N, CA, C and O of each residue as an XYZ file, in Angstrom:
664
protein
N       0.697     -1.797      0.442
C       0.211      0.079      0.171
C       1.247      1.337     -0.122
O       2.476      1.287     -0.166
N       0.370      2.495     -0.312
C       1.342      3.539     -0.196
C       0.855      4.054      1.222
O      -0.101      3.881      1.979
N       2.624      5.146      1.143
C       2.717      5.793      2.027
C       1.875      6.328      2.992
O       1.659      6.033      4.167
N       1.172      7.724      1.765
C       0.095      8.416      1.962
C      -0.789      8.148      1.306
O      -0.310      7.934      0.193
N      -2.115      7.977      1.269
C      -3.685      8.490      1.044
C      -4.271      9.488      0.849
O      -3.923     10.390      1.612
N      -5.025      9.747      0.152
C      -6.297     10.916      0.712
C      -7.614     10.189     -0.313
O      -7.596      9.403     -1.260
N      -8.619     10.850      0.373
C      -9.780     10.697      0.983
C     -10.805     11.339     -0.431
O     -10.814     12.564     -0.312
N     -11.498     10.981     -1.472
C     -11.681     11.580     -2.508
C     -13.279     11.131     -2.236
O     -13.729     10.372     -1.378
N     -14.005     11.933     -3.356
C     -15.708     12.004     -3.103
C     -15.469     11.526     -4.450
O     -14.849     12.250     -5.228
N     -16.104      9.810     -4.998
C     -16.204      9.307     -6.046
C     -17.308      8.649     -6.081
O     -18.070      8.354     -5.160
N     -17.400      8.273     -7.995
C     -19.046      7.733     -8.001
C     -18.448      6.574     -7.471
O     -17.268      6.447     -7.143
N     -19.407      5.684     -7.407
C     -19.357      3.723     -6.763
C     -18.876      3.234     -8.052
O     -18.910      3.651     -9.209
N     -18.420      2.211     -7.455
C     -18.003      1.410     -9.076
C     -19.177      0.247     -8.443
O     -19.593      0.051     -7.301
N     -19.504     -0.455     -9.882
C     -20.867     -0.858     -9.970
C     -22.281     -0.657     -9.667
O     -23.311     -1.329     -9.627
N     -21.738      1.076     -9.383
C     -23.973      1.247    -10.460
C     -24.314      1.201    -12.046
O     -23.553      0.890    -12.962
N     -25.263      1.479    -12.091
C     -25.689      1.568    -13.103
C     -26.251      2.901    -13.710
O     -27.361      3.094    -13.213
N     -25.937      3.830    -14.536
C     -26.270      5.308    -14.488
C     -26.132      4.998    -15.914
O     -25.410      4.109    -16.366
N     -27.060      5.993    -16.761
C     -27.620      6.641    -18.365
C     -26.378      7.048    -18.345
O     -25.724      7.605    -17.463
N     -26.046      6.619    -19.711
C     -24.780      7.882    -19.837
C     -25.335      8.737    -21.334
O     -25.732      8.187    -22.362
N     -25.274      9.490    -21.204
C     -25.915     10.937    -21.422
C     -25.817     10.741    -23.276
O     -26.701     10.803    -24.132
N     -23.828     10.404    -23.408
C     -23.236     10.252    -25.115
C     -23.585      9.500    -25.400
O     -23.277      9.410    -26.588
N     -24.373      8.351    -24.992
C     -24.628      7.098    -25.922
C     -26.454      7.265    -25.666
O     -26.962      7.241    -26.787
N     -27.321      7.387    -24.799
C     -28.340      6.990    -24.019
C     -28.545      5.488    -23.460
O     -29.603      4.965    -23.109
N     -27.413      5.010    -23.472
C     -27.017      4.053    -22.401
C     -26.982      3.702    -21.668
O     -25.941      4.043    -21.106
N     -28.114      2.451    -20.544
C     -27.216      2.761    -19.158
C     -26.127      1.848    -19.107
O     -26.239      0.708    -19.559
N     -24.920      2.335    -18.509
C     -24.033      1.633    -18.382
C     -24.020      1.023    -17.027
O     -24.914      1.214    -16.203
N     -22.781      0.145    -16.789
C     -21.938     -0.560    -15.346
C     -20.912      0.266    -15.210
O     -20.127      0.249    -16.158
N     -20.527      1.384    -13.851
C     -18.854      1.554    -13.835
C     -18.059      0.150    -13.399
O     -18.583     -0.697    -12.675
N     -17.770      0.125    -13.518
C     -16.127     -0.977    -13.496
C     -15.365     -0.383    -12.819
O     -15.311     -0.557    -11.601
N     -14.445      0.630    -13.606
C     -13.411      1.030    -12.413
C     -13.681      2.303    -12.564
O     -14.629      2.790    -13.181
N     -12.779      2.880    -11.956
C     -11.994      4.898    -11.604
C     -10.468      4.621    -11.916
O      -9.751      3.628    -12.035
N     -10.322      6.080    -11.993
C      -8.945      5.664    -12.927
C      -8.590      7.433    -12.471
O      -9.110      8.329    -13.135
N      -7.867      7.686    -11.545
C      -7.186      8.406    -11.041
C      -5.971      9.202    -11.473
O      -4.975      8.783    -10.883
N      -5.725     10.128    -12.234
C      -4.012     10.339    -13.001
C      -3.943     11.678    -12.068
O      -4.558     12.391    -11.275
N      -2.116     11.368    -13.119
C      -1.440     12.411    -12.560
C      -1.760     13.960    -11.805
O      -1.047     14.526    -10.977
N      -2.826     14.343    -12.273
C      -3.165     16.278    -11.783
C      -5.049     15.291    -10.845
O      -6.231     15.549    -11.074
N      -4.669     14.648    -10.249
C      -5.885     14.011     -9.126
C      -7.653     13.849    -10.154
O      -8.777     13.466     -9.830
N      -7.060     14.359    -11.401
C      -8.348     14.238    -12.014
C      -8.883     12.736    -12.248
O      -8.142     11.867    -12.707
N      -9.896     12.554    -11.984
C     -10.843     11.517    -12.468
C     -11.516     10.735    -13.095
O     -12.703     10.883    -12.805
N     -11.355      9.989    -13.797
C     -12.587      9.050    -14.521
C     -13.474      8.115    -14.987
O     -14.233      8.922    -15.523
N     -13.911      7.196    -15.177
C     -13.941      5.696    -15.114
C     -14.388      5.147    -16.410
O     -14.740      5.608    -17.497
N     -14.268      4.219    -15.982
C     -14.793      3.257    -17.857
C     -16.410      2.686    -17.173
O     -16.571      2.575    -15.958
N     -17.317      2.424    -18.012
C     -18.395      1.759    -18.007
C     -18.254      0.540    -19.376
O     -17.671      0.231    -20.415
N     -19.055      0.278    -18.621
C     -19.230     -0.991    -19.918
C     -20.932     -0.948    -19.727
O     -21.501     -0.764    -18.651
N     -21.703     -1.202    -21.265
C     -23.005     -0.940    -21.662
C     -23.055     -2.553    -21.703
O     -22.074     -3.289    -21.801
N     -24.317     -2.919    -21.613
C     -24.542     -3.936    -21.626
C     -24.638     -4.071    -23.423
O     -24.940     -3.239    -24.277
N     -24.158     -5.775    -23.528
C     -24.734     -6.464    -24.555
C     -22.951     -6.894    -25.005
O     -22.015     -6.604    -24.260
N     -22.763     -7.669    -26.445
C     -21.815     -8.376    -26.298
C     -21.845     -7.379    -27.996
O     -22.500     -6.408    -28.373
N     -20.832     -8.198    -28.612
C     -20.398     -7.593    -29.987
C     -20.715     -9.203    -31.488
O     -21.184    -10.251    -31.044
N     -20.539     -9.159    -32.351
C     -20.996     -9.947    -33.523
C     -19.933    -11.220    -32.725
O     -20.696    -12.172    -32.562
N     -18.606    -11.588    -32.210
C     -17.532    -12.183    -32.234
C     -18.241    -12.731    -30.613
O     -18.053    -13.905    -30.294
N     -18.993    -11.855    -29.720
C     -19.959    -12.784    -29.038
C     -18.805    -12.498    -27.209
O     -18.663    -13.155    -26.178
N     -18.243    -11.127    -27.754
C     -17.587    -10.657    -26.635
C     -17.380     -9.408    -25.744
O     -16.267     -8.891    -25.836
N     -18.057     -8.971    -25.097
C     -18.041     -7.497    -24.044
C     -18.404     -6.503    -24.913
O     -17.635     -6.790    -25.830
N     -19.189     -5.261    -25.417
C     -18.578     -4.581    -26.459
C     -17.333     -3.697    -25.677
O     -16.752     -3.985    -24.631
N     -17.180     -2.747    -26.398
C     -16.539     -1.863    -25.629
C     -16.464     -0.838    -24.414
O     -17.016      0.255    -24.293
N     -15.869     -1.316    -23.811
C     -16.365      0.286    -22.301
C     -16.110      1.163    -23.476
O     -15.728      1.159    -24.646
N     -16.882      2.532    -21.716
C     -16.306      3.886    -22.522
C     -15.894      4.279    -21.507
O     -16.217      3.781    -20.429
N     -15.176      5.154    -21.622
C     -13.717      6.032    -20.516
C     -14.375      7.344    -21.323
O     -14.479      7.895    -22.419
N     -14.878      7.426    -19.350
C     -15.401      9.281    -19.531
C     -15.750      9.792    -17.858
O     -15.590      9.057    -16.883
N     -16.105     10.788    -17.820
C     -15.693     11.653    -17.066
C     -17.144     11.456    -16.159
O     -17.749     10.390    -16.273
N     -17.690     12.575    -15.217
C     -18.256     12.231    -14.182
C     -19.702     12.816    -15.291
O     -20.760     12.396    -15.761
N     -19.146     13.610    -15.275
C     -20.547     14.842    -15.973
C     -20.971     14.529    -16.963
O     -21.813     15.245    -17.505
N     -20.368     12.885    -17.781
C     -21.297     12.363    -19.337
C     -22.191     11.150    -18.666
O     -22.643     10.275    -19.405
N     -22.454     11.117    -17.126
C     -23.365     10.310    -16.313
C     -24.815     11.212    -16.006
O     -24.887     12.431    -15.847
N     -25.913     10.233    -15.978
C     -26.917     11.188    -15.502
C     -27.073     10.333    -13.602
O     -27.524      9.291    -13.126
N     -26.563     11.258    -13.237
C     -26.457     10.764    -11.847
C     -27.906     11.653    -10.995
O     -28.572     12.370    -11.743
N     -28.230     11.601     -9.876
C     -29.783     11.754     -9.175
C     -29.365     10.867     -7.876
O     -29.100      9.741     -7.454
N     -29.550     12.622     -7.489
C     -28.902     11.561     -5.730
C     -27.464     11.389     -5.283
O     -26.456     11.202     -5.964
N     -27.690     11.552     -3.321
C     -26.448     11.400     -2.598
C     -26.099      9.658     -2.930
O     -24.962      9.190     -2.981
N     -26.797      9.235     -3.039
C     -25.824      7.731     -2.639
C     -25.593      6.671     -4.067
O     -25.519      5.443     -4.019
N     -25.520      7.415     -5.142
C     -24.363      8.166     -6.506
C     -22.611      7.613     -6.360
O     -21.784      7.041     -7.070
N     -22.703      8.249     -4.844
C     -20.736      8.931     -4.150
C     -21.038      7.885     -3.023
O     -22.023      7.558     -2.360
N     -19.663      7.498     -3.126
C     -18.617      7.130     -1.717
C     -17.453      8.246     -1.495
O     -17.318      9.331     -2.061
N     -16.782      7.729     -0.648
C     -15.746      8.393      0.142
C     -14.888      7.204      0.127
O     -15.379      6.168      0.578
N     -13.536      7.180     -0.372
C     -12.795      6.380     -0.930
C     -11.216      6.566     -0.521
O     -10.811      7.422     -1.308
N     -10.630      6.356     -0.062
C      -8.735      6.545      0.278
C      -8.227      5.621     -0.667
O      -8.488      4.445     -0.917
N      -7.452      6.433     -1.117
C      -6.526      5.875     -2.525
C      -5.546      6.267     -2.125
O      -5.392      7.233     -1.378
N      -4.601      5.441     -2.649
C      -2.693      5.720     -2.270
C      -2.681      7.138     -3.755
O      -1.852      6.874     -4.626
N      -3.012      7.674     -3.852
C      -2.401      8.671     -4.328
C      -1.503      8.962     -4.577
O      -1.216      9.276     -5.732
N      -0.551      8.983     -3.450
C       1.017      9.883     -2.716
C       1.916      8.851     -4.115
O       2.991      9.356     -4.441
N       1.592      7.733     -4.765
C       3.059      7.099     -5.310
C       2.491      7.932     -6.760
O       3.390      7.322     -7.338
N       2.097      8.427     -7.430
C       1.397      9.098     -8.760
C       3.122      9.946     -9.098
O       3.851     10.370     -8.202
N       3.465     10.014    -10.747
C       4.414     10.949    -10.744
C       5.746     10.261     -9.766
O       6.801     10.884     -9.644
N       5.519      8.873     -9.094
C       6.810      8.237     -8.300
C       7.598      6.849     -9.550
O       7.240      6.084    -10.445
N       8.784      7.245     -8.824
C       8.998      5.856    -10.401
C       9.018      4.628     -9.330
O       9.488      4.526     -8.197
N       8.238      3.662    -10.259
C       7.622      2.379    -10.013
C       8.168      0.896    -10.126
O       7.945      0.375    -11.219
N       8.767      0.204     -9.300
C       9.462     -0.882    -10.126
C       8.802     -2.474     -9.874
O       9.027     -3.082     -8.828
N       8.282     -2.829    -10.561
C       6.973     -4.989    -10.974
C       7.750     -5.603    -10.413
O       8.602     -6.257    -11.014
N       7.666     -5.556     -9.146
C       8.963     -6.807     -8.713
C       9.174     -8.232     -9.207
O      10.209     -8.889     -9.100
N       7.694     -8.706     -9.924
C       8.515    -10.109    -10.232
C       8.932     -9.973    -11.926
O       9.591    -10.777    -12.585
N       8.130     -8.297    -12.512
C       9.172     -8.217    -13.360
C      10.566     -7.041    -13.860
O      11.507     -7.000    -14.654
N      10.343     -6.754    -13.492
C      11.126     -5.693    -13.345
C      10.851     -3.894    -13.701
O      11.153     -2.776    -13.285
N      10.107     -4.553    -14.706
C       9.330     -3.875    -15.527
C       8.619     -2.165    -14.659
O       7.531     -2.126    -14.083
N       9.602     -0.922    -14.806
C      10.000     -0.172    -13.918
C      10.004      1.421    -15.389
O      10.567      1.563    -16.475
N       9.044      2.282    -14.549
C       8.734      3.358    -14.648
C       8.198      4.604    -13.921
O       8.390      4.417    -12.719
N       7.642      5.730    -14.119
C       6.791      6.577    -13.178
C       5.545      6.221    -13.376
O       5.218      5.891    -14.516
N       4.305      6.206    -12.010
C       3.604      5.876    -11.873
C       2.897      6.923    -12.984
O       3.648      7.893    -13.081
N       1.556      7.101    -13.984
C       1.202      7.782    -15.114
C      -0.590      7.724    -14.389
O      -1.478      8.518    -14.698
N      -0.747      6.401    -13.255
C      -2.226      6.689    -12.976
C      -2.548      5.803    -11.361
O      -2.305      6.152    -10.206
N      -2.769      5.371    -11.553
C      -4.544      4.575    -10.192
C      -5.700      4.246    -11.172
O      -6.605      4.816    -11.781
N      -5.023      2.668    -10.937
C      -6.658      2.707    -11.638
C      -7.599      1.591    -10.309
O      -7.088      0.608     -9.772
N      -8.686      1.986    -10.107
C      -8.849      0.722     -8.763
C     -10.249      0.409     -9.384
O     -11.076      1.268     -9.691
N     -10.406     -0.999     -9.533
C     -11.655     -1.838    -10.000
C     -12.734     -2.073     -9.139
O     -12.904     -1.855     -7.940
N     -13.260     -2.450     -9.812
C     -15.101     -2.362     -8.835
C     -14.222     -3.386     -7.356
O     -14.036     -2.775     -6.303
N     -13.758     -4.917     -7.462
C     -12.795     -5.760     -6.435
C     -12.530     -4.891     -5.840
O     -11.632     -5.337     -5.125
N     -12.767     -3.093     -5.386
C     -11.264     -2.708     -5.057
C      -9.683     -2.758     -4.740
O      -9.090     -2.174     -3.833
N      -9.097     -3.714     -5.849
C      -8.226     -3.826     -5.634
C      -7.364     -2.230     -6.535
O      -8.300     -1.565     -6.979
N      -6.579     -1.826     -6.734
C      -6.112     -0.590     -6.685
C      -4.141     -1.133     -8.117
O      -3.159     -1.810     -7.812
N      -4.295     -0.789     -8.759
C      -3.255     -0.798    -10.309
C      -2.816      0.791     -9.733
O      -3.286      1.784     -9.178
N      -1.498      0.202    -10.335
C      -0.875      1.518    -11.158
C      -0.506      1.421    -12.454
O       0.059      0.350    -12.673
N      -0.628      2.283    -13.613
C      -0.019      2.563    -14.842
C       1.379      2.874    -15.240
O       1.725      4.051    -15.336
N       2.096      2.033    -15.446
C       3.780      2.402    -15.350
C       4.004      3.166    -16.034
O       2.891      3.217    -16.558
N       4.779      4.172    -16.731
C       4.971      4.977    -18.236
C       6.777      4.632    -18.171
O       7.653      5.342    -17.678
N       6.884      3.592    -18.704
C       8.616      3.514    -19.037
C       9.328      4.644    -19.617
O       8.648      5.243    -20.451
N      10.911      5.279    -19.354
C      11.139      5.870    -20.544
C      11.973      5.369    -21.437
O      12.549      4.370    -21.007
N      12.247      5.656    -22.457
C      12.615      4.843    -23.732
C      11.764      5.877    -24.953
O      11.136      6.934    -24.877
N      12.157      4.868    -26.148
C      11.277      4.515    -27.628
C      11.954      3.254    -28.048
O      13.168      3.110    -27.904
N      11.003      2.123    -28.686
C      11.119      0.957    -29.189
C      12.127      1.651    -30.240
O      12.378      2.854    -30.316
N      12.878      0.141    -31.386
C      13.454      0.372    -32.431
C      12.771      0.846    -33.001
O      13.542      1.674    -33.487
N      11.744      1.096    -33.474
C      10.296      1.848    -34.139
C      10.158      3.112    -34.237
O       9.613      3.819    -35.085
N      10.826      3.382    -33.073
C      10.763      4.919    -32.874
C       9.588      5.150    -32.028
O       9.197      6.313    -31.932
N       8.795      3.975    -31.230
C       7.477      4.881    -30.819
C       8.531      4.803    -29.224
O       9.655      4.481    -28.838
N       6.954      5.462    -28.629
C       7.275      5.133    -26.902
C       7.041      3.419    -26.706
O       6.408      2.567    -27.330
N       7.683      3.418    -25.812
C       6.816      2.363    -25.212
C       5.417      1.895    -24.318
O       5.840      2.267    -23.223
N       4.073      1.350    -24.018
C       3.130      1.501    -23.929
C       3.290      1.442    -22.228
O       4.073      0.724    -21.607
N       2.901      1.829    -22.005
C       2.826      1.606    -20.292
C       1.762      0.704    -20.017
O       0.654      0.648    -20.550
N       2.272     -0.028    -19.070
C       1.223     -1.534    -18.104
C       0.803     -0.632    -16.861
O       1.114      0.470    -16.410
N      -0.389     -2.060    -16.423
C      -0.866     -1.790    -15.261
C      -0.579     -2.596    -14.578
O      -0.824     -3.736    -14.971
N       0.065     -2.431    -13.248
C       0.039     -4.027    -12.409
C      -0.195     -3.665    -10.749
O       0.513     -2.883    -10.114
N      -0.991     -4.184    -10.379
C      -1.694     -4.213     -8.897
C      -0.161     -3.698     -7.968
O       0.946     -4.215     -7.812
N      -0.739     -2.567     -7.553
C       0.496     -2.183     -6.888
C       0.701     -2.920     -5.700
O       1.579     -2.429     -4.991
N       0.245     -3.796     -5.324
C       0.905     -4.958     -4.104
C       1.772     -6.131     -4.679
O       2.371     -7.069     -4.151
N       1.563     -5.610     -6.260
C       3.002     -6.434     -6.660
C       4.624     -5.531     -6.659
O       5.759     -6.002     -6.721
N       4.184     -4.136     -6.567
C       5.003     -3.285     -7.300
C       5.731     -2.540     -5.746
O       5.284     -2.692     -4.609
N       7.152     -1.602     -6.218
C       7.879     -1.091     -4.904
C       8.386     -0.048     -5.801
O       8.808     -0.047     -6.957
N       8.165      1.065     -4.662
C       8.284      2.714     -4.641
C       8.754      3.311     -3.106
O       8.632      2.661     -2.068
N       9.307      4.670     -3.193
C       9.534      4.662     -1.981
C       8.085      5.706     -1.682
O       8.150      6.728     -0.998
N       7.225      5.368     -2.129
C       5.369      6.222     -1.790
C       4.638      5.138     -1.422
O       3.592      5.303     -0.794
N       5.311      3.254     -1.930
C       4.672      2.632     -1.874
C       5.248      1.738     -0.112
O       6.147      0.906      0.002
N       4.732      2.064      0.535
C       4.630      1.127      1.844
C       4.726     -0.093      1.796
O       3.657     -0.701      1.747
N       6.336     -1.107      1.790
C       5.697     -2.859      2.062
C       5.196     -3.451      2.919
O       5.308     -3.005      4.061
N       4.488     -4.624      2.695
C       3.459     -5.098      3.069
C       3.522     -6.686      3.556
O       3.364     -7.704      2.882
N       3.736     -6.568      4.610
C       3.901     -8.344      5.320
C       3.099     -9.240      4.802
O       1.937     -9.079      4.429
N       3.737    -10.182      4.787
C       3.472    -11.736      4.186
C       1.583    -12.440      4.464
O       1.013    -13.248      3.730
N       0.826    -11.556      6.173
C      -0.147    -11.734      6.900
C      -1.120    -10.484      5.889
O      -2.305    -10.453      5.555
N      -0.200     -9.748      5.692
C      -0.959     -7.789      5.317
C      -1.670     -8.172      4.079
O      -2.856     -7.923      3.863
N      -0.438     -9.128      2.852
C      -0.496     -9.476      1.965
C      -1.667    -10.410      1.457
O      -2.420    -10.139      0.521
N      -1.684    -11.167      1.967
C      -2.700    -12.636      1.734
C      -4.379    -11.533      2.482
O      -5.535    -11.613      2.065
N      -4.074    -11.022      3.137
C      -5.543    -10.630      4.060
C      -5.832     -9.386      2.741
O      -6.925     -9.285      2.183
N      -4.578     -8.474      2.393
C      -5.302     -7.848      1.480
C      -5.736     -8.892     -0.400
O      -6.782     -8.978     -1.043
N      -5.054     -9.170     -0.516
C      -5.032    -10.517     -1.236
C      -6.681    -10.745     -1.501
O      -7.330    -10.361     -2.474
N      -7.136    -11.470     -0.360
C      -7.612    -11.758     -0.387
C      -9.614    -11.605     -0.287
O     -10.619    -12.150     -0.745
N      -9.203    -10.453      0.660
C     -10.442     -8.858      0.574
C     -10.977     -7.816     -1.154
O     -12.002     -7.444     -1.725
N      -9.445     -7.763     -1.331
C      -9.664     -6.900     -2.724
C      -8.989     -7.869     -3.558
O      -7.786     -7.752     -3.324
N      -9.219     -8.893     -4.536
C      -8.665     -9.167     -5.294
C      -8.802     -8.950     -6.721
O      -9.761     -8.559     -7.386
N      -7.163     -9.426     -7.164
C      -6.733     -8.499     -8.270
C      -7.337     -9.693    -10.025
O      -7.352    -10.845    -10.459
N      -7.678     -8.393    -10.332
C      -8.968     -9.036    -11.766
C      -7.328     -9.885    -13.113
O      -7.228    -10.800    -13.931
N      -6.231     -8.533    -12.378
C      -5.561     -8.626    -14.037
C      -4.312     -8.033    -13.801
O      -4.358     -7.024    -13.097
N      -3.301     -8.358    -14.168
C      -2.174     -7.730    -14.367
C      -0.912     -7.398    -14.871
O      -0.233     -8.327    -15.309
N      -0.575     -6.550    -14.890
C       0.123     -6.451    -16.347
C      -0.415     -6.234    -17.909
O       0.227     -6.553    -18.909
N      -1.210     -5.866    -17.902
C      -2.587     -5.195    -19.434
C      -2.069     -4.077    -19.690
O      -1.363     -3.319    -19.024
N      -2.471     -4.037    -20.693
C      -2.372     -2.558    -21.290
C      -4.123     -2.427    -21.526
O      -5.073     -3.071    -21.970
N      -3.812     -1.199    -20.930
C      -5.543     -1.100    -21.423
C      -5.359      0.865    -21.379
O      -6.074      1.655    -20.761
N      -3.976      1.213    -22.398
C      -4.428      2.306    -22.909
C      -3.032      3.466    -21.909
O      -2.469      3.098    -20.878
N      -2.800      4.811    -22.610
C      -2.124      5.670    -21.978
C      -2.635      6.669    -21.172
O      -1.874      7.452    -20.603
């Protein structure tokens, strides 16, 4: 977990809201906090594409949704101190600056790590997201084995090392 956390007022994950852009009801599945503190959300429309996969999620800010009533919000503590800090995934050695926090509906928090440099073709290296519990940084307090097991059980990680966008 991070050394310092901040309490934020955010939309609840798992709630169904009307998306003004598409006119569809969507389920909020992730919240994303960027280095400037701006919060956005991944919202999953209901339905499958022609291949039987879920339709693409929407990445949007709070104002895009029809929010009625204060029960759509909650106060959460998130480790924003890690934003902008160098972070290393202990399993792979993947290292870079934390450019984003992603909180999954399970409660698990991931860090989006942006490495420096370019590929041989001159493109920037894609950032990857990792479970914060797998990472080390001056802004991440190491967890004991018992703390890790308890936290992993209460907030399971759906994925790690995934490309989900810059």
